[in-house]
LUMDREN-243127 format. One record per residue (C-alpha): residue in three letters; x, y, z. Coordinates in pm, whole numbers, padded with zeros to 5 digits, always signed. Example, Ala and Ser with C-alpha at 12.3 -4.5 7.8 and 13.67 -1.06 7.14 Angstrom:
<pts>
ALA+01230-00450+00780/SER+01367-00106+00714/
</pts>
This chain:
<pts>
UNK+03962-08078+01550/UNK+04044-07738+01374/UNK+03694-07737+01198/UNK+03550-07773+01560/UNK+03759-07452+01680/UNK+03601-07257+01382/UNK+03254-07324+01468/UNK+03323-07221+01814/UNK+03465-06901+01682/UNK+03216-06814+01482/UNK+02968-06867+01752/UNK+03126-06671+01944/UNK+03152-06403+01671/UNK+02790-06401+01603/UNK+02732-06380+01982/UNK+02958-06068+01993/UNK+02737-05932+01676/UNK+02418-05988+01834/UNK+02494-05852+02167/UNK+02616-05551+01965/UNK+02329-05513+01769/UNK+02087-05574+02096/UNK+02314-05331+02265/UNK+02226-05069+02008/UNK+01866-05126+01996/UNK+01854-05143+02332/UNK+02058-04788+02398/UNK+01807-04632+02090/UNK+01506-04747+02254/UNK+01623-04606+02568/UNK+01711-04290+02430/UNK+01361-04263+02213/UNK+01239-04286+02605/UNK+01458-04042+02746/UNK+01359-03815+02466/UNK+00992-03902+02471/UNK+00972-03813+02875/UNK+01160-03513+02718/UNK+01488-03551+02914/UNK+01670-03377+02641/UNK+01458-03134+02656/UNK+01080-03012+02524/UNK+00923-03173+02263/UNK+00598-03037+02083/UNK+00290-03050+02284/UNK-00029-03170+02147/UNK-00204-02811+02136/UNK+00172-02671+01973/UNK+00119-02949+01715/UNK-00280-02855+01617/UNK-00152-02491+01587/UNK+00261-02496+01460/UNK+00422-02182+01525/UNK+00529-02013+01171/UNK+00591-01671+01125/UNK+00297-01604+00884/UNK+00289-01289+00619/UNK+00015-01042+00696/UNK-00226-00956+00410/UNK-00365-00617+00258/UNK-00679-00707+00072/UNK-00831-00448-00133/UNK-01217-00451-00214/UNK-01215-00626-00519/UNK-01029-00925-00349/UNK-00672-00882-00470/UNK-00403-00878-00210/UNK-00215-00572-00278/UNK+00070-00607-00019/UNK+00198-00766+00287/UNK+00367-00702+00595/UNK+00628-00950+00737/UNK+00946-01097+00873/UNK+00941-01395+00679/UNK+00732-01377+00350/UNK+00530-01688+00414/UNK+00148-01696+00317/UNK-00041-02027+00351/UNK-00249-02216+00127/UNK-00485-02477+00152/UNK-00448-02846+00015/UNK-00675-02733-00315/UNK-00489-02449-00354/UNK-00185-02663-00470/UNK-00138-02778-00818/UNK-00058-03166-00846/UNK+00249-03114-01001/UNK+00365-02961-00676/UNK+00302-03258-00535/UNK+00407-03503-00789/UNK+00724-03329-00763/UNK+00774-03287-00391/UNK+00658-03683-00351/UNK+00891-03787-00625/UNK+01219-03617-00545/UNK+01193-03610-00172/UNK+00979-03926-00036/UNK+00837-04190-00286/UNK+00716-04392-00026/UNK+00524-04123+00134/UNK+00170-04252+00128/UNK+00273-04599+00296/UNK+00470-04480+00588/UNK+00371-04326+00917/UNK+00594-04075+00966/UNK+00932-04271+00965/UNK+01035-04488+00667/UNK+01268-04749+00809/UNK+01295-04919+00504/UNK+01411-04588+00350/UNK+01645-04540+00632/UNK+01837-04876+00569/UNK+01830-04859+00204/UNK+01929-04481+00162/UNK+02293-04589+00059/UNK+02140-04841-00175/UNK+01886-04586-00303/UNK+02175-04328-00398/UNK+02416-04563-00578/UNK+02116-04712-00807/UNK+02105-04312-00870/UNK+01763-04267-00677/UNK+01880-03982-00492/UNK+01698-03979-00183/UNK+01760-03805+00167/UNK+01743-03968+00477/UNK+01430-03785+00638/UNK+01052-03795+00508/UNK+00892-03536+00433/UNK+00692-03503+00749/UNK+01049-03544+00935/UNK+01139-03241+00734/UNK+00832-03087+00837/UNK+00883-03135+01198/UNK+01247-02983+01152/UNK+01112-02695+00965/UNK+00827-02660+01250/UNK+00989-02712+01566/UNK+01377-02688+01557/UNK+01706-02546+01422/UNK+01946-02815+01255/UNK+02225-02840+01490/UNK+02602-02848+01313/UNK+02678-03036+01676/UNK+02695-03389+01565/UNK+02562-03572+01923/UNK+02321-03291+01939/UNK+02217-03357+01589/UNK+02163-03742+01691/UNK+01939-03631+01932/UNK+01754-03406+01690/UNK+01746-03657+01485/UNK+01526-03870+01735/UNK+01318-03563+01837/UNK+01228-03539+01453/UNK+01141-03909+01478/UNK+00920-03879+01768/UNK+00722-03556+01644/UNK+00704-03731+01301/UNK+00508-03982+01424/UNK+00275-03703+01640/UNK+00235-03529+01330/UNK+00137-03856+01127/UNK-00099-03916+01397/UNK-00281-03569+01424/UNK-00295-03519+01077/UNK-00401-03657+00743/UNK-00120-03691+00442/UNK-00259-03394+00273/UNK-00256-03189+00589/UNK+00111-03272+00642/UNK+00190-03204+00275/UNK+00042-02843+00250/UNK+00192-02781+00626/UNK+00549-02873+00456/UNK+00503-02634+00123/UNK+00359-02387+00336/UNK+00678-02368+00550/UNK+00973-02449+00328/UNK+01228-02203+00293/UNK+01301-02107-00053/UNK+01610-01894+00013/UNK+01675-01566-00087/UNK+01470-01258-00149/UNK+01275-01371+00209/UNK+01073-01571+00023/UNK+00904-01875+00251/UNK+00607-02125+00140/UNK+00519-02257-00196/UNK+00236-01911-00223/UNK+00567-01656-00221/UNK+00765-01891-00412/UNK+00526-01862-00694/UNK+00448-01531-00723/UNK+00818-01464-00664/UNK+00978-01652-00958/UNK+00703-01696-01198/UNK+00417-01441-01075/UNK+00162-01663-01027/UNK-00014-01884-00750/UNK+00027-02212-00694/UNK-00264-02380-00838/UNK-00133-02272-01129/UNK+00198-02389-01152/UNK+00288-02617-01467/UNK+00508-02938-01419/UNK+00842-02772-01521/UNK+00780-02480-01314/UNK+00692-02684-00978/UNK+01013-02891-01079/UNK+01249-02593-01024/UNK+01076-02480-00695/UNK+01121-02842-00556/UNK+01435-02869-00672/UNK+01514-02556-00496/UNK+01391-02690-00172/UNK+01713-02907-00126/UNK+01957-02604-00176/UNK+01768-02283-00219/UNK+02092-02114-00251/UNK+02287-02328-00535/UNK+01985-02413-00726/UNK+01835-02053-00715/UNK+01758-01973-01078/UNK+01858-01624-01056/UNK+02212-01694-00922/UNK+02257-02002-01055/UNK+02041-02049-01381/UNK+02266-02352-01511/UNK+02248-02552-01137/UNK+01868-02479-01150/UNK+01810-02614-01488/UNK+01979-02962-01410/UNK+01830-02973-01087/UNK+01479-02887-01244/UNK+01560-03161-01514/UNK+01665-03391-01235/UNK+01292-03355-01071/UNK+01132-03385-01424/UNK+01327-03686-01464/UNK+01247-03858-01125/UNK+00885-03735-01192/UNK+00900-03965-01506/UNK+01052-04279-01301/UNK+00713-04259-01067/UNK+00477-04259-01306/UNK+00344-03883-01302/UNK+00490-03795-01607/UNK+00555-03985-01933/UNK+00914-04032-02047/UNK+00806-03805-02361/UNK+00666-03536-02134/UNK+00936-03538-01912/UNK+01160-03487-02162/UNK+00945-03245-02362/UNK+00990-03007-02007/UNK+01314-03052-02000/UNK+01349-02838-02304/UNK+01173-02534-02168/UNK+01345-02245-02074/UNK+01347-02163-01705/UNK+01046-01899-01795/UNK+01106-01668-01470/UNK+00875-01381-01468/UNK+01088-01292-01135/UNK+00922-01033-00946/UNK+01094-00998-00554/UNK+00787-00916-00285/UNK+00922-00606-00159/UNK+00790-00343+00133/UNK+00913-00085-00123/UNK+00758-00198-00458/UNK+00420-00297-00570/UNK+00064-00099-00515/UNK-00014+00146-00259/UNK+00321+00167-00108/UNK+00228+00482+00080/UNK-00112+00393+00197/UNK+00028+00026+00319/UNK+00271+00235+00523/UNK+00019+00450+00688/UNK-00219+00158+00729/UNK+00010-00036+00928/UNK+00100+00234+01182/UNK-00261+00291+01249/UNK-00370-00106+01286/UNK-00055-00144+01507/UNK-00205+00140+01730/UNK-00533-00013+01693/UNK-00399-00342+01801/UNK-00256-00163+02150/UNK-00573+00080+02182/UNK-00827-00168+02146/UNK-00630-00443+02342/UNK-00657-00691+02106/UNK-00531-01019+02220/UNK-00462-01383+02079/UNK-00721-01625+02217/UNK-00471-01677+02563/UNK-00582-01336+02637/UNK-00237-01196+02698/UNK-00032-01247+02377/UNK-00045-00921+02163/UNK-00082-01017+01773/UNK+00215-00930+01600/UNK+00151-00794+01285/UNK+00450-00868+01059/UNK+00428-01229+01196/UNK+00071-01340+01270/UNK-00060-01391+00925/UNK-00364-01132+01001/UNK-00581-01028+00689/UNK-00665-00701+00671/UNK-00977-00616+00470/UNK-00955-00226+00293/UNK-01170+00017+00116/UNK-00904+00046-00150/UNK-01028-00054-00543/UNK-00711-00223-00669/UNK-00791-00114-01018/UNK-00878+00198-00934/UNK-00566+00255-00726/UNK-00387+00135-01057/UNK-00556+00384-01292/UNK-00472+00683-00998/UNK-00121+00545-01044/UNK-00080+00545-01369/UNK-00254+00919-01401/UNK+00010+01072-01150/UNK+00277+00885-01307/UNK+00175+01009-01687/UNK+00122+01335-01608/UNK+00401+01427-01346/UNK+00654+01328-01586/UNK+00524+01612-01826/UNK+00483+01847-01527/UNK+00844+01797-01412/UNK+00986+01839-01732/UNK+00775+02184-01746/UNK+00927+02248-01427/UNK+01292+02166-01507/UNK+01263+02390-01800/UNK+01109+02688-01613/UNK+01411+02703-01392/UNK+01707+02600-01655/UNK+01980+02825-01657/UNK+01827+03031-01311/UNK+02045+03066-01021/UNK+01871+02893-00735/UNK+02064+03059-00494/UNK+02001+03428-00642/UNK+01626+03350-00709/UNK+01549+03215-00361/UNK+01671+03392-00068/UNK+01662+03086+00133/UNK+01794+02803-00043/UNK+02091+02760+00177/UNK+01875+02756+00485/UNK+01660+02489+00315/UNK+01999+02262+00199/UNK+02112+02308+00527/UNK+01819+02178+00689/UNK+01799+01883+00392/UNK+02141+01746+00451/UNK+02097+01766+00834/UNK+01783+01529+00798/UNK+01974+01315+00543/UNK+02051+00988+00707/UNK+02392+01036+00594/UNK+02453+01347+00779/UNK+02287+01188+01073/UNK+02567+00848+01037/UNK+02858+01100+00983/UNK+02729+01275+01350/UNK+02677+00970+01484/UNK+03059+00832+01394/UNK+03178+01108+01563/UNK+03281+01301+01251/UNK+03342+01695+01265/UNK+03141+01990+01108/UNK+03409+02004+00849/UNK+03432+01663+00788/UNK+03079+01597+00755/UNK+03085+01927+00482/UNK+03393+01798+00296/UNK+03216+01449+00263/UNK+02908+01654+00132/UNK+03114+01802-00149/UNK+03281+01478-00249/UNK+03128+01277-00545/UNK+02984+00934-00433/UNK+02804+00649-00596/UNK+02409+00651-00554/UNK+02095+00586-00684/UNK+01863+00861-00778/UNK+01494+00870-00841/UNK+01371+00972-01233/UNK+01059+00990-01439/UNK+01270+00732-01645/UNK+01323+00510-01400/UNK+01599+00502-01125/UNK+01961+00589-01208/UNK+02291+00506-01061/UNK+02540+00747-01094/UNK+02840+00967-00941/UNK+02764+01300-00775/UNK+02843+01550-00472/UNK+02555+01461-00214/UNK+02505+01817-00161/UNK+02398+01839-00522/UNK+02186+01558-00459/UNK+01993+01683-00214/UNK+01942+02013-00437/UNK+01792+01709-00689/UNK+01550+01600-00447/UNK+01449+01927-00350/UNK+01348+02051-00735/UNK+01129+01782-00746/UNK+00774+01804-00794/UNK+00612+01582-00527/UNK+00239+01517-00568/UNK-00050+01321-00347/UNK-00400+01215-00450/UNK-00713+01024-00267/UNK-01037+00934-00434/UNK-01295+00848-00201/UNK-01689+00701-00218/UNK-01890+01020-00117/UNK-02177+00800+00026/UNK-02013+00519+00229/UNK-01672+00739+00279/UNK-01472+00429+00154/UNK-01178+00534-00017/UNK-01109+00398-00299/UNK-00734+00481-00426/UNK-00446+00667-00190/UNK-00140+00794-00344/UNK+00066+00933-00095/UNK+00362+01093-00295/UNK+00596+01004-00618/UNK+00778+00710-00534/UNK+00815+00553-00182/UNK+01137+00420-00199/UNK+01273+00768-00236/UNK+01018+01013-00087/UNK+00860+00802+00203/UNK+00689+01058+00367/UNK+00276+01039+00306/UNK+00129+01377+00148/UNK-00219+01198+00172/UNK-00309+01184+00566/UNK+00056+01269+00709/UNK+00133+01595+00580/UNK-00082+01921+00584/UNK-00030+02226+00323/UNK-00199+02560+00279/UNK-00537+02494+00086/UNK-00559+02835-00103/UNK-00888+02865-00305/UNK-01034+02494-00226/UNK-01175+02666+00096/UNK-01370+02909-00084/UNK-01687+02680-00089/UNK-01670+02634+00304/UNK-01739+03046+00308/UNK-01977+03034+00024/UNK-02157+02736+00193/UNK-02226+02929+00507/UNK-02380+03195+00301/UNK-02617+02966+00108/UNK-02698+02784+00455/UNK-02833+03152+00560/UNK-03058+03181+00236/UNK-02792+03341-00014/UNK-02833+03245-00350/UNK-02556+03142-00617/UNK-02751+03437-00781/UNK-02727+03697-00593/UNK-02507+03962-00723/UNK-02186+04179-00537/UNK-01991+04418-00666/UNK-01631+04314-00719/UNK-01452+04520-00543/UNK-01187+04612-00315/UNK-01284+04509+00083/UNK-01120+04565+00400/UNK-01228+04355+00673/UNK-01176+04521+01043/UNK-01227+04370+01400/UNK-00977+04086+01390/UNK-00665+04190+01486/UNK-00492+04445+01207/UNK-00731+04528+00956/UNK-00714+04266+00620/UNK-00728+04322+00262/UNK-00716+04055+00022/UNK-00535+04106-00308/UNK-00655+04036-00643/UNK-00439+03966-00965/UNK-00517+04236-01204/UNK-00537+04020-01502/UNK-00790+03773-01353/UNK-01032+04015-01156/UNK-01353+04026-01342/UNK-01477+04427-01326/UNK-01834+04551-01194/UNK-02104+04359-01031/UNK-02122+03913-01066/UNK-02316+03660-00942/UNK-02197+03474-00596/UNK-02189+03115-00913/UNK-01934+03317-01125/UNK-01742+03431-00812/UNK-01682+03089-00719/UNK-01594+02981-01075/UNK-01326+03230-01145/UNK-01219+03252-00797/UNK-01259+03594-00723/UNK-01093+03701-00426/UNK-01296+04013-00289/UNK-01647+03877-00364/UNK-01558+03589-00141/UNK-01419+03813+00155/UNK-01723+04021+00114/UNK-01929+03721+00173/UNK-01686+03628+00468/UNK-01763+04003+00621/UNK-02127+03895+00611/UNK-02145+03558+00717/UNK-01864+03599+00984/UNK-01548+03322+01079/UNK-01673+03128+01322/UNK-01961+03013+01122/UNK-01712+02912+00877/UNK-01446+02751+01085/UNK-01763+02542+01257/UNK-01894+02429+00941/UNK-01517+02352+00850/UNK-01459+02142+01149/UNK-01858+01953+01073/UNK-01679+01859+00745/UNK-01377+01668+00938/UNK-01102+01907+00900/UNK-00890+01797+01194/UNK-00561+02044+01155/UNK-00599+02429+01337/UNK-00827+02642+01145/UNK-00817+02980+01330/UNK-01147+03216+01324/UNK-00991+03481+01123/UNK-01139+03631+00787/UNK-00808+03533+00588/UNK-00948+03158+00595/UNK-01191+03225+00341/UNK-00893+03225+00107/UNK-00771+02901+00244/UNK-00466+03036+00444/UNK-00506+02732+00674/UNK-00314+02368+00675/UNK-00510+02111+00589/UNK-00429+01750+00438/UNK-00559+01616+00106/UNK-00720+01334+00337/UNK-00906+01592+00544/UNK-01043+01832+00205/UNK-01125+01514+00034/UNK-01337+01404+00302/UNK-01475+01747+00356/UNK-01609+01810-00020/UNK-01766+01454-00022/UNK-02001+01602+00202/UNK-02108+01846-00068/UNK-02190+01541-00303/UNK-02372+01371-00019/UNK-02642+01578+00058/UNK-02453+01722+00346/UNK-02365+01399+00509/UNK-02004+01414+00572/UNK-01876+01025+00624/UNK-01552+00981+00792/UNK-01343+00906+00530/UNK-01214+00528+00582/UNK-00983+00285+00464/UNK-00986-00008+00681/UNK-01297-00232+00697/UNK-01236-00535+00925/UNK-00927-00731+01080/UNK-00909-01100+01068/UNK-00658-01377+01209/UNK-00520-01648+01015/UNK-00818-01831+01066/UNK-01072-01577+00925/UNK-01190-01480+01307/UNK-01302-01132+01304/UNK-01047-00952+01548/UNK-01164-00580+01451/UNK-01474-00397+01225/UNK-01440-00048+01185/UNK-01775+00157+01143/UNK-01696+00510+00996/UNK-01889+00827+01197/UNK-02129+01027+01040/UNK-02232+01381+01082/UNK-02489+01613+00874/UNK-02258+01900+00829/UNK-02507+02050+00615/UNK-02872+02058+00518/UNK-02962+01883+00180/UNK-03054+02186+00012/UNK-02756+02373+00069/UNK-02502+02074-00018/UNK-02730+02047-00323/UNK-02690+02409-00393/UNK-02300+02409-00341/UNK-02309+02129-00610/UNK-02448+02357-00862/UNK-02192+02599-00747/UNK-01918+02397-00784/UNK-02025+02245-01132/UNK-02026+02637-01245/UNK-01623+02608-01153/UNK-01606+02341-01459/UNK-01881+02506-01700/UNK-01720+02854-01720/UNK-01416+02881-01447/UNK-01101+02780-01381/UNK-01149+02409-01404/UNK-01258+02439-01760/UNK-01022+02251-01888/UNK-01142+01934-01788/UNK-01416+02045-02065/UNK-01164+02197-02364/UNK-00907+02005-02300/UNK-01023+01637-02164/UNK-01370+01617-02321/UNK-01520+01552-01987/UNK-01894+01685-02048/UNK-02045+01474-01766/UNK-02181+01649-01435/UNK-01865+01726-01237/UNK-01782+01973-00983/UNK-01465+02091-00842/UNK-01213+02347-00734/UNK-00892+02464-00819/UNK-00660+02609-00567/UNK-00357+02785-00557/UNK-00166+02944-00260/UNK+00071+03236-00230/UNK+00379+03236-00473/UNK+00235+02914-00657/UNK+00359+02689-00408/UNK+00082+02466-00383/UNK-00145+02336-00673/UNK-00471+02185-00566/UNK-00800+02040-00766/UNK-01094+01889-00584/UNK-01331+01716-00771/UNK-01712+01580-00715/UNK-01923+01324-00889/UNK-02205+01159-00721/UNK-02005+00871-00706/UNK-01648+00986-00658/UNK-01483+01261-00476/UNK-01102+01310-00554/UNK-00849+01520-00415/UNK-00534+01594-00583/UNK-00216+01830-00474/UNK+00121+01902-00638/UNK+00436+02122-00480/UNK+00800+02091-00405/UNK+00888+02023-00033/UNK+00956+02314+00070/UNK+00695+02599-00019/UNK+01008+02823-00122/UNK+01057+02642-00396/UNK+00791+02668-00682/UNK+00710+02753-01044/UNK+00768+03167-01069/UNK+00462+03175-01300/UNK+00045+03127-01170/UNK+00029+03011-01546/UNK+00235+02693-01500/UNK+00185+02664-01073/UNK-00182+02760-01056/UNK-00357+02443-00953/UNK-00519+02373-01277/UNK-00232+02307-01458/UNK-00066+02129-01158/UNK-00331+01882-00997/UNK-00630+01918-01242/UNK-00480+01697-01581/UNK-00449+01422-01306/UNK-00777+01434-01173/UNK-00906+01414-01508/UNK-00666+01153-01644/UNK-00805+00927-01369/UNK-01158+01002-01432/UNK-01127+00927-01796/UNK-00955+00577-01716/UNK-01226+00517-01442/UNK-01505+00602-01673/UNK-01390+00403-01936/UNK-01390+00048-01739/UNK-01757-00006-01691/UNK-01678-00298-01454/UNK-01605-00040-01183/UNK-02018+00089-01222/UNK-01890+00457-01199/UNK-02178+00598-01399/UNK-02058+00889-01633/UNK-02352+01085-01721/UNK-02540+01073-01359/UNK-02585+01410-01221/UNK-02646+01485-00833/UNK-02956+01430-00718/UNK-03190+01713-00560/UNK-03320+01649-00222/UNK-03659+01476-00166/UNK-03777+01785+00021/UNK-03707+02043-00295/UNK-03516+02324-00356/UNK-03624+02680-00220/UNK-03370+02835-00336/UNK-03368+02981-00678/UNK-03095+02849-00937/UNK-03230+03028-01239/UNK-03062+03355-01244/UNK-03315+03509-01481/UNK-03615+03397-01256/UNK-03374+03507-00974/UNK-03384+03840-01145/UNK-03723+03887-01201/UNK-03810+03812-00850/UNK-03543+04071-00723/UNK-03710+04319-00929/UNK-04054+04211-00810/UNK-03950+04245-00476/UNK-03785+04577-00528/UNK-04130+04692-00723/UNK-04348+04570-00423/UNK-04093+04769-00168/UNK-04139+05113-00356/UNK-04484+05075-00351/UNK-04520+05039-00027/UNK-04249+05295+00058/UNK-04476+05525-00150/
</pts>
């Protein structure tokens, strides 16, 4: 009887258990159906599965196919399956989803045996790689338990859809492109490879792959920079799993475990890397272009987001030449700043610079510190006290940034006394800009001096006046008395000055006058050709700033940018053709579809003969004039033309050099024109700007892969040159003409 009752109880309990199991399965099925019908919220559509949303960094690509920078909210760049090392794939599968190739998105065997797996040491998460991808792409992990259960079921359905729409290789690629590697704004395997090992995903070794895959479960706790011991232990666990799954032999796994982490840590930052000033200018240009050209996504209504949509921006910048330009600047500016500091050592800035207090007040009111204090409601007295109170700060030096303690007002003085520099190099025939150095340090001095800033151009303007004269039949061999001149008819009479120590006495040729930068002869030429034709030529040659039609413009009293001045000189080297300086070639979307193609403007600014004669004139500057130290000090003996420029009080130093294949402009000066070298010997363009050009060109010529040939001269126009360039022949011609005129007069 007791046995019978026991059997009845067992049957009854079995029925309860089965009812509970069936009920759970039914509830689960109903829940899945409700979720599938989107009762608890929308699921990703087929289109969204085909085009999953994930923020992608836009890439700036150089002409030699190097990524020189990115624009991003999340530093993520997609790669293809073939660009991923098998070591990464093996490490991921061994650690995260050993049955990845067997299941269809949901691994029920894995789900029900997860406890057993953990007990025997095969640590596995509850989600498959496909489920993790679903979470990464379409949702964020909820902290609410009930919502998390619903979310888990949504992930199941999405995972199944993903498996139906993508191959296993595509799912692995999507996952590795979207996974978060934690700190330093690092998303995706491409960014992680670059940040932690300065390499690409296809070159990752097994131990490197193990470290990165190990970070996926805990990007914070397994970060190799902040927690190297945790990262090492986690890496070794992944290596052990790779050995257990047959991706490595036991010996190989043990060998890799003994290796140090081997980090080559380089976090990606907008303030770091190559061509920082250029990238900042380019970003504003593209954002404006996308709006002005109404470039939209395929739906026709959504604008592109440069920081999120993974655009590919192809530029004319040559990464190698950019590197050489930055190196040349750093090498010489370090020395020049030392000269400047020694030049001012022991001299009172307050007594020597009458406007110094005004400059400091202006600098203080422009500072972020002042603006923040003002917004907080601080009084002028409180702000002044704050600027007089020592504080911790980071300052720029040519030996590297320094953390120090100093008064904020003293930091403004320090920055005011820092020399600034800008440089641009371009191909005169195509207009393509090869190198762009907009300043000395983007993190500390963000203002771009190549295109955004304008400064007085000084004697670099003189060739424009001579070019108009040549265009009107003047010969470089024409002789003019180098004596004072006063020009009237344009407001107040104008009489240019000429340094007594720099003035050549007597009668000199136009070529010598330009070579030695003689003000009086230049003014004499201006008096003959008149200002308006010179202004017209300057505008044809791409100068966009205001240039008034006054005689003084022949000595460079107007302002212009390095961008415009370098572009203008390119017309001399390109048979009179001004080709718009170009740095953007095209923009593509993340799938390679072309969104924008750039076509530079071309203007015939000068006739080819006049342009060729001007190259002869500008070569005289280097052969026998103010640019001679290119020959003497830097041993650049090949065909080079150029022009130095030094403005009033040595506030600005310029050098623009031309060769048949490259035109390069360099400017140097302080932020404020009232702060400058006190001697022309130190402040002239030949000392402040020319050496950077020289160091850059030496590096470029030494690298034969760049194809910039050293001994190529400017080619004369096919139509020939009617203007006499041989001054001995010209003298005979003039003498003969004079004798004929005397006979006719007789």
